[in-house]
N, C-alpha and C positions, 0 to 999 in steps of 0.2 A: 793590728796595729799598736796596740796600746805599747805591747813591748818595743815596738822602734819608737813610739813618742819617749816614752821614759826615757829608753837609752839616749835618745836626741837631749834632753833633758840636763840629763848628767855629762855628758860631752859638753855641752853648753858651760854648765857649772865649770867644769874640770877647767876649761879655758880661761874662765874669769877668773880660777885658782895660779893660774899662768899666769898671766898677764898680772896679777897681784904684785908680782916682783918688781915691774916695772912702771906700773901705771896706777896712778893716784886714786881715779875715781874706781877703779879693778878692786885697787885695796881697800877701799873703805866698802865695799859691794859685799867683799870676804869677811872682813872682820866686822861689817852691822852683823851678821847675820851669827857670828859666833857663841854659842850659849843662847839663842834666841830662845828656846824652849824655857828656859831656867829664866830667863829675864820676864816673858811673859804670864808665866808661873808666881813667880814673886810679886810682879804689880796686879796680876787678878784675882790670886788666889783669898777663898773665903767671903768674898767681897758680894753680898747680894743685892745685885742691881742689874738693870735692865742695860743691855747691850744691844746696838746698831753698828755694825761692822761696815767701813767705807774701803775700799781698795783704789788706788789713784799707780799707775804708771810712774809718771812721775809729777814735777812741779807745774805742767803744764795742764795735766788732769786735775790735778787737788784745783787748779783755779777753775777750772770749768765746771767740777761739781758744788761750788766754796757757796752757792746759791739756794743746791737743794739742802746740804749740811744746817745752813744756817733758818731756812726754815723749818725743818724739821726740830731744830735745836727752839726757835721761839712757840712753835705749836707741842713739842713736845719734852720738854724739858725735863720729866724723869727716865729719858734715855742717857745712858751712857754713850760715848763715841767712841772708836777704835777703830784707828785710822790707819791705813800700812802703805808701803810706796814697793817698790820693786825697783827704782834705782834711787843710787847716791843722792844727786842733784834734789829730787825733790823731798826724800828726807829730812838734808843737810839742811837745805831751805826751812822747812816745814815742822820741825819735830817739836818745837815747843810754844805751836799754833794756840791761842787758847781758845780757839771750836773743837779742838779735839782732848778731850779726857785723858788718851793713851797712842801712842805713836812708834811702830814697830816697822823693821824691813817684813816686806812677804818672804816667809821659807820659802826656798825651792822650789816648785811642785811635787808632787809623791803623794802616793797613796798612804804612806805610814807620816806626813809632813800634813799634810791633807786631813789628815784625820785625828793627830793630836793638835793641831795649831786651832779646829773649833772647838775639839773637845773642852782647849782651857777657855777661849774668847766665849766661846757657848752664846752667838749673837742669836738676836729675834727677829732681825732679816741684815740682807749684805744687800750694797749696793755697789756697783764695780762703775765707772768714770769710761766710761766712751768704749773703751776695748778690755784690753787683757784675756783671753782666755784662756784658765790653766785649768784643764780637761780634770784631774782630781780632786780639784778643791768643788767643781761646779759639780760632779758627781757626788762628791760627799756631801754637799747640800741639798742634791736633790733627794738622795737617800735618809738625810735626817727630817726631811719636810721643811727647810729652812726655805722662806722666798729669799728670789734673788734675783735681783734688778739694773739693772743695765742703762745707766745713763746719758742720751746724746750718742746713742750708737751711729754710726754710719756704715754703710755697705756697699761693696760694687760690684758688679757679676762676675770679676777677674778674680773676687779673694776666692782662697783655698775652700769653703764652708760650702761654695758652688759649682765645684766640678765635678766630673765623675770619678776623681779618688779620692775625691774629700768626704764621702759618705761618714769617717769619723771624727771630724772636725762638727761636720754637721749634725751628728746628736749633740755637741753641745749646747748646739742655739737651742733644739729641740727641751731640755734642761732644764733653762733660764725659766724663772718665774713670769719675765715682762719685760719687756725691752719700749723702751721710750728712743723712739729715732730720729735723727736731725729733719728727715725730708719723706717727701711723699714716697721717692725714688725707692728708697731704705723700704719703705713699708709693701711695698710694691714686686720688689724682689725675695724679701722673705715670704710672702703671700703666696709666691711661683712654688715655693719649695715648702709649703705647706705650716710654715709658722705663723699661725696668727696670733700669738699674746705679744700685738704689738698695738703702740698708739705714737702716733706723730706728734710729739711736743715743743719738736726746733731745735735747738742748740743753747744753753746753759751761758754759752759764753757770751751771747748779748746781754745777758742779765749780768752777769759779772762784771764788763766793763763798762756797758752803763752806772753800776752804783759807784763804779771806782771814778766816772767820769765828774761825779758828786762832791766827790770827798778826796779829789786831788791834791797830790803833797806838794809845793815850795820848794824853791831851794834857792836859796841867794845868792849861793856862789856862781850856779848853773848859770842864773841873773844876768848877775852881773857879768860871765862869760860871755852869754851869744849878745850885749852892747849894741844894741837893735837891730842887725843883721841879716839879713835871712840865713837860717837855721836849719842845716838839713840832718837830720835825725837819724841810724842805721841803728837796729835791735838784733838783739840774738843772731849777729854774724858767725859763721863759719870759716875757717880758711880760705875757701873760694870764693865766697860774700866779700873777704877780707881784699883779694887781689883785685875784685870789681869796685871794691870803693875807695880805693888809693889810689888807683890809676884814674877814676873818676875825680877825685880830691886835684889829684896832682896838675888835670887839666881844666881846675875848674877857677872862677874868676876872683876877686878879694873882698867881692861884699859878699862873700858868702862867709858863714863857720861850722864847723861839722862836729856832729854828737855822735860817740861809735861805741855801743854797748856790746862786747860781745855774747856770746851764749855759754861759753866756760871761760873764767880769771885761770888763765895758764899766763905763766910769765912767759914762757918760750915765745907762743902766739901774739904774747902785747910788743915784747920785742921787736918781730917779726914785722909787725904793723907798724909800728913805729920808723924801722929801717926804711921800709916802704913809701913813707909819704916825706915828701920832700918839704911841705910848710911846718911850721914852727907848733910843735903836740905838748901836750902836755898829759899824765894820768890823774884821774880825779881825786885820786888819795892826797897827788901834791902840790893839789889847785888853793891858790892864795887869793882868798877871794881882790885883795885889792891890787896883786903886782901881775898877775899871770893873764888878765884878759888880753892882752893880744896875742897870745896863743891862736890857732886858728884851730884847733883840733883837738876836740876835750876827748879822753878813751875812757870808758866807765870801769873800772878794777873792782867793782861788788856788783853785788845779785841782793835784789829787790826794785830797785830805783826805776826802770823800763819801763813798765807803764804808766809811772807821769810825768817822764820823759820827752813822749810825746807832745804833749800840751805846746810844748814847745819850737815844736818844728812847724817850717814852711811846707818840707818835704821831708816823708818818711820813705826809709828800705827795711824792708826785713826781712830775715837774714833765711837759709835752709831750701830754698829750693833751684838752686846749684848742687843742693844732692836728694837726700827721698823722702823729706820733709820740709813742709814751708812750715814757717812759727807764726804764733798768733797775729794774723795781721787788725783783728779787729780791736785792738788795743792803739790802734794810731784810726781805725777808720770813725771811731767814738768821737774825736773831735775836730771829725772834717778834714785829715790831711788826707792832702793826694799819695797813694802808696804803690811803693816798687815791688817787688822778687822778682828771681829767677823764671826758667822756664818750667820746671816741676810742678807744679801746681794744682794737676788737676784731679788729684784726689781730695781737693778739699771746697767744698761746696759754696761757699762763701768766696771764695775766690776766682773761681769760674763767675761767678756773677755778676762779682761786683769787675772783671776785666770784661766781661760783656755788654756790662751797663759802661763804659769808660769812665770807671770813677779809682780805680785801680787798674796798675800797668803792668806787666812780664814783661822784663829788658832778655838778653845774653850777653850784654855787653859794654864797658864802660861810656862808649861811643854812646849806645843807642839809650843809656840811661840820660847821659849831656845832650841827647839832643828833644829827647822827652822835655825834660825840666827847659829847656831853654825857649821849647814850642810852649810851655806852660806858660812860664814868664811873663813870654810877650802877650800872651792874651788873658790877663786876672782876671776879665771877667768869667774864663772858662771855670778858673779856678774857684770861683764862686761858687758856679754850680753844682761843682763837684764837693764842696761844702757841703750846701741843702739836701744834695741824694744823698751822700752816708749820712747825712742825721737822720733824713725816712727810712731810709734802710734799718738804721738800727732798731729806730721805733718800730717797726713793723715787724719784729724778726721779735723784738723782748716777749718773757711771760711766759716761754718753756718752765721755771720754776713754778710756777701755779699752776701748768695744768698738769704734772708731778703732781704737786700736793694735792688737789681734788680728786686723784684716781686714788691715791693711796688716803684719802681720808676714806670715799668711796668704799674700799675694797679691803682693805688690810689694815691698817692704823686702826687702833682703836683706843681708845682712853681705859 
């Protein structure tokens, strides 16, 4: 099975290489890994320092892990931080983040790459945020007796780890030093498969979005654009989401304004979005604070603003759930906003819970979205109830970072 796994990883890498000739993201993925070991060696060679390695698949996992990074930095400043990303979207956005001393792409999994990477980095301990289960890295850490922790992990019975044919993948879980999982269901599932190194910590995203809400950014251009209208913010949208949002905008009343922040800033996607919207649209990069307030649609053509934009929303839409993965709805929930998303949200505990509490809403069409917003607009007292319930929900679920830190202080990290 190990041979099949390695072959699959190599085929995946080859596919990305071929795609790099016509896809910008794949090109960054490939070019970022060129001479990666030489770059790591040059950065770390001959430095007498203790290091912690944090791995994040992409930008969302980095933000999810940041409360842990900051807590360890505060309590143990003698450690240097090595942060790795699998995806270019995470690396490009956070390669200069002050929390990290070193930022690299993670070399593709394999016995030689795992051995060389760990030899160069020499981490005292390792944290993987949520997922990214790489067999050879996990095995090498286990063989070298380097503690490996998974933060904010979440498991479901349908995952390959728990199938009769998933013994190879199940062994990865057994090699992990400790899991900090989001919920009781994940703990019980792991226990049923004789994996007992587990603590229910909750999801560190609650800590992160709460921190962000206390230090939220203001944008004078956005405020002038809003012009005291009702504001609909759509964040992290993909093409399937854009189709729904454009149809909704075209059906909307004049007293609404719209802010759309696509997940990926691609010129073709933005141009297609503008063409599909009949109302006057403008990109943020072209916004003139004094002249363009008559535009009804503002498209954010940069990365890094979204978590602060939800503060301006009366209603929020979060993309991804017409595809495989819903993006972070807690960034909107923390501001007490009614949140909408597509139908494929069952993998996300917070989405399931909020839908069950009727403080977030799954929609399947533009007509569905318009009907629900009209219904809420006609009953503003229900919007106030949603705001109160969401604030309580965030408060109830904060504290994951403290649970993780208390465990580490008691068991492994020592000054």
